[in-house]
LUMFIMAR-917451 format. One line per 8 residues: for each residue y, z, x of C-alpha. Coordinates in nm, 3 decimals. Layout:
# LUMFIMAR-917451
Y/Z/X ~ ...
//
This chain:
# LUMFIMAR-917451
5.418/-2.074/-3.036 ~ 5.449/-1.777/-2.801 ~ 5.724/-1.558/-2.655 ~ 5.621/-1.680/-2.312 ~ 5.678/-2.044/-2.412 ~ 6.026/-1.959/-2.543 ~ 6.104/-1.768/-2.224 ~ 6.001/-2.069/-2.015
6.206/-2.302/-2.234 ~ 6.522/-2.094/-2.187 ~ 6.467/-2.058/-1.812 ~ 6.412/-2.433/-1.760 ~ 6.740/-2.504/-1.938 ~ 6.924/-2.231/-1.744 ~ 6.798/-2.341/-1.401 ~ 6.796/-2.716/-1.468
6.445/-2.781/-1.339 ~ 6.083/-2.683/-1.379 ~ 6.058/-2.600/-1.009 ~ 6.352/-2.359/-1.009 ~ 6.235/-2.199/-1.333 ~ 5.883/-2.143/-1.199 ~ 6.017/-1.972/-0.885 ~ 6.241/-1.742/-1.084
5.960/-1.659/-1.327 ~ 5.707/-1.602/-1.048 ~ 5.454/-1.855/-1.176 ~ 5.347/-2.202/-1.068 ~ 5.535/-2.514/-1.178 ~ 5.220/-2.636/-1.350 ~ 5.210/-2.328/-1.572 ~ 5.570/-2.382/-1.685
5.521/-2.756/-1.740 ~ 5.206/-2.705/-1.946 ~ 5.370/-2.434/-2.158 ~ 5.660/-2.667/-2.244 ~ 5.422/-2.956/-2.318 ~ 5.219/-2.734/-2.552 ~ 5.537/-2.622/-2.727 ~ 5.652/-2.984/-2.767
5.314/-3.078/-2.914 ~ 5.333/-2.792/-3.163 ~ 5.690/-2.875/-3.265 ~ 5.625/-3.249/-3.281 ~ 5.919/-3.362/-3.065 ~ 6.030/-3.377/-2.704 ~ 6.245/-3.087/-2.587 ~ 6.333/-3.235/-2.248
6.389/-3.594/-2.141 ~ 6.204/-3.631/-1.810 ~ 6.278/-4.003/-1.756 ~ 6.539/-3.942/-1.484 ~ 6.541/-3.721/-1.175 ~ 6.745/-3.459/-1.357 ~ 6.585/-3.338/-1.678 ~ 6.804/-3.346/-1.988
6.757/-3.155/-2.310 ~ 6.721/-3.369/-2.623 ~ 6.919/-3.316/-2.944 ~ 6.615/-3.166/-3.115 ~ 6.546/-2.970/-2.798 ~ 6.894/-2.820/-2.810 ~ 6.836/-2.699/-3.166 ~ 6.501/-2.553/-3.060
6.673/-2.382/-2.766 ~ 6.931/-2.225/-2.998 ~ 6.657/-2.083/-3.219 ~ 6.458/-1.968/-2.917 ~ 6.757/-1.769/-2.792 ~ 6.795/-1.603/-3.132 ~ 6.427/-1.504/-3.131 ~ 6.445/-1.374/-2.773
6.759/-1.174/-2.849 ~ 6.579/-1.010/-3.138 ~ 6.279/-0.934/-2.917 ~ 6.502/-0.789/-2.645 ~ 6.676/-0.566/-2.900 ~ 6.338/-0.438/-3.015 ~ 6.224/-0.373/-2.657 ~ 6.546/-0.186/-2.582
6.472/0.075/-2.849 ~ 6.372/0.369/-2.634 ~ 6.210/0.676/-2.778 ~ 6.293/1.016/-2.633 ~ 5.936/1.063/-2.518 ~ 5.903/0.724/-2.345 ~ 5.671/0.795/-2.051 ~ 5.749/0.734/-1.686
5.461/0.537/-1.540 ~ 5.371/0.400/-1.197 ~ 5.054/0.209/-1.121 ~ 4.979/0.165/-0.752 ~ 4.715/-0.043/-0.576 ~ 4.648/0.012/-0.207 ~ 4.405/-0.097/0.062 ~ 4.370/0.259/0.193
4.389/0.593/0.010 ~ 4.452/0.807/0.317 ~ 4.784/0.640/0.400 ~ 4.945/0.723/0.067 ~ 4.771/1.043/-0.040 ~ 5.041/1.277/0.097 ~ 5.312/1.090/-0.091 ~ 5.099/1.071/-0.404
5.015/1.443/-0.391 ~ 5.380/1.539/-0.345 ~ 5.475/1.329/-0.642 ~ 5.198/1.477/-0.857 ~ 5.305/1.832/-0.767 ~ 5.668/1.759/-0.849 ~ 5.590/1.618/-1.193 ~ 5.272/1.804/-1.284
5.455/2.017/-1.542 ~ 5.661/1.727/-1.676 ~ 5.543/1.563/-1.994 ~ 5.508/1.188/-2.031 ~ 5.465/1.106/-1.664 ~ 5.172/0.887/-1.568 ~ 5.054/0.799/-1.218 ~ 4.756/0.592/-1.114
4.635/0.510/-0.764 ~ 4.359/0.255/-0.716 ~ 4.201/0.125/-0.399 ~ 4.157/-0.250/-0.429 ~ 4.074/-0.558/-0.229 ~ 4.339/-0.777/-0.076 ~ 4.363/-1.046/-0.345 ~ 4.335/-0.792/-0.628
4.643/-0.609/-0.500 ~ 4.857/-0.923/-0.480 ~ 4.740/-1.064/-0.814 ~ 4.778/-0.720/-0.975 ~ 5.146/-0.702/-0.879 ~ 5.201/-1.069/-0.966 ~ 5.048/-1.030/-1.312 ~ 5.213/-0.687/-1.356
4.880/-0.511/-1.388 ~ 5.028/-0.265/-1.140 ~ 5.382/-0.184/-1.029 ~ 5.347/-0.139/-0.653 ~ 5.111/-0.289/-0.397 ~ 5.048/-0.155/-0.047 ~ 4.889/-0.385/0.211 ~ 4.860/-0.444/0.583
4.889/-0.776/0.763 ~ 4.847/-0.895/1.121 ~ 5.190/-0.852/1.273 ~ 5.388/-1.160/1.377 ~ 5.111/-1.414/1.319 ~ 5.042/-1.714/1.097 ~ 4.824/-1.484/0.887 ~ 5.110/-1.240/0.835
5.322/-1.138/0.541 ~ 5.506/-1.468/0.500 ~ 5.180/-1.651/0.425 ~ 5.081/-1.425/0.136 ~ 5.394/-1.262/-0.007 ~ 5.653/-1.516/-0.120 ~ 5.987/-1.339/-0.083 ~ 6.131/-1.543/-0.369
5.880/-1.363/-0.594 ~ 5.829/-1.022/-0.431 ~ 6.053/-0.753/-0.290 ~ 5.883/-0.650/0.035 ~ 5.958/-0.312/0.196 ~ 5.830/-0.259/0.552 ~ 5.666/0.080/0.605 ~ 5.546/0.068/0.966
5.405/-0.143/1.249 ~ 5.092/-0.002/1.408 ~ 4.894/-0.072/1.722 ~ 4.523/-0.141/1.671 ~ 4.251/0.056/1.845 ~ 3.879/0.054/1.893 ~ 3.746/0.398/1.799 ~ 3.417/0.541/1.920
3.268/0.877/2.007 ~ 3.375/1.026/2.340 ~ 3.027/1.014/2.497 ~ 2.961/0.653/2.392 ~ 2.755/0.457/2.651 ~ 3.006/0.171/2.652 ~ 3.269/0.399/2.807 ~ 3.066/0.402/3.130
3.140/0.030/3.171 ~ 3.442/-0.109/3.356 ~ 3.516/-0.315/3.047 ~ 3.404/-0.118/2.742 ~ 3.549/-0.371/2.496 ~ 3.314/-0.640/2.626 ~ 3.024/-0.394/2.637 ~ 3.074/-0.315/2.267
2.935/-0.658/2.177 ~ 2.595/-0.493/2.208 ~ 2.674/-0.233/1.941 ~ 2.735/-0.227/1.568 ~ 3.083/-0.254/1.424 ~ 3.137/-0.042/1.112 ~ 3.377/-0.255/0.910 ~ 3.573/-0.098/0.622
3.529/-0.337/0.327 ~ 3.303/-0.621/0.234 ~ 3.291/-0.967/0.388 ~ 3.566/-1.108/0.166 ~ 3.838/-0.846/0.218 ~ 4.050/-0.983/0.502 ~ 4.011/-1.358/0.550 ~ 4.117/-1.483/0.894
4.265/-1.156/1.018 ~ 4.299/-1.006/1.363 ~ 3.939/-0.889/1.376 ~ 3.805/-1.244/1.372 ~ 4.015/-1.319/1.680 ~ 3.876/-1.031/1.883 ~ 3.537/-0.984/2.046 ~ 3.356/-0.906/1.724
3.023/-1.057/1.632 ~ 3.025/-1.039/1.253 ~ 2.647/-1.083/1.253 ~ 2.631/-0.740/1.414 ~ 2.840/-0.562/1.153 ~ 2.788/-0.284/0.898 ~ 3.007/-0.325/0.590 ~ 3.100/-0.007/0.409
3.351/0.087/0.141 ~ 3.376/0.459/0.212 ~ 3.619/0.566/0.484 ~ 3.468/0.913/0.539 ~ 3.121/0.761/0.571 ~ 3.257/0.519/0.830 ~ 3.392/0.805/1.040 ~ 3.066/0.997/1.002
2.863/0.699/1.123 ~ 3.087/0.633/1.424 ~ 3.103/0.999/1.526 ~ 2.724/1.040/1.517 ~ 2.590/0.701/1.640 ~ 2.672/0.432/1.896 ~ 2.853/0.223/1.636 ~ 3.230/0.174/1.664
3.518/0.080/1.438 ~ 3.861/-0.078/1.460 ~ 4.175/0.063/1.304 ~ 4.512/0.224/1.350 ~ 4.577/0.540/1.543 ~ 4.383/0.826/1.389 ~ 4.567/1.018/1.120 ~ 4.579/1.397/1.163
4.322/1.455/0.888 ~ 4.067/1.246/1.081 ~ 4.175/1.335/1.434 ~ 4.129/1.707/1.374 ~ 3.777/1.663/1.239 ~ 3.630/1.373/1.437 ~ 3.847/1.347/1.752 ~ 3.721/1.001/1.847
3.806/0.820/2.168 ~ 4.056/0.536/2.119 ~ 4.093/0.217/2.323 ~ 4.411/0.019/2.264 ~ 4.363/-0.348/2.179 ~ 4.647/-0.527/2.354 ~ 4.866/-0.761/2.149 ~ 4.697/-0.658/1.825
4.925/-0.488/1.575 ~ 4.946/-0.469/1.200 ~ 5.239/-0.427/0.965 ~ 5.205/-0.213/0.654 ~ 5.431/-0.292/0.358 ~ 5.477/-0.198/-0.003 ~ 5.593/-0.463/-0.246 ~ 5.670/-0.522/-0.611
5.762/-0.821/-0.823 ~ 6.131/-0.906/-0.825 ~ 6.132/-0.935/-1.203 ~ 6.009/-0.575/-1.234 ~ 6.256/-0.328/-1.380 ~ 6.264/-0.055/-1.115 ~ 6.298/0.282/-1.287 ~ 6.445/0.588/-1.116
6.091/0.726/-1.120 ~ 5.950/0.425/-0.933 ~ 6.243/0.413/-0.692 ~ 6.193/0.779/-0.608 ~ 5.828/0.716/-0.524 ~ 5.915/0.423/-0.295 ~ 6.181/0.628/-0.114 ~ 5.935/0.913/-0.065
5.672/0.667/0.061 ~ 5.911/0.523/0.319 ~ 6.007/0.874/0.430 ~ 5.644/0.983/0.467 ~ 5.550/0.679/0.674 ~ 5.852/0.738/0.896 ~ 5.738/1.097/0.952 ~ 5.369/1.015/0.991
5.407/0.727/1.236 ~ 5.747/0.812/1.386 ~ 5.892/0.482/1.266
//
């Protein structure tokens, strides 16, 4: 018997169905159903009567529910005991360091002399960010999606499970050095088929995104996980890359030529699980993040 099983039991009774309970808990219906079945096997009796469309709690199930609530109340009382030195903690996963470093640095400076404050920032792949927030391995996820497409936010971030906060919508550009041979062509985007794309991430990072719908030959691609190295390669060779408008930290150093890709935009969002208790500390970080994006991209 586990706390999770008791939590699922109480939620199924409160919502009246396995489907509604699973949505509220942020897990699949199968997970909830299996947890209740395992609990029934351990107890030796049926908790819910599933013979009709509407599930009903059995007499023995009602007694089990009463005891489950007592146990959960005790657990909640224990969890509510806060020590004076309880640390403030935020764990963040993002697809790109450079977009959040200013916010992160400001936050570190503000709290660097404050005890019991913990911040972590990890660059992760697409699925790791979503699963990390879902499983509460991190508090906040930051991702980008093709804007207004079937591969957009709605496909991956269920708004019944996540709170999604838009940060900005950005035009996509091809970036290459200013004396690139392709720029001599009347249609440099077509000409670039003959050159290497330097793609930031490995092959599995963005399934079915905007890049696959462009002119890119993925057999002519260099995959790299280091953003600075990507800029260095593009600025010193005939390779090119695709991304948002250059941030000041890169524009000042590399000053690459940019070609707008029409009708190709991305939306950047931060998100967290709805069941997460949002501390003042976490809320302050999100507000600062929104403010920084507004300033950086003139949202």
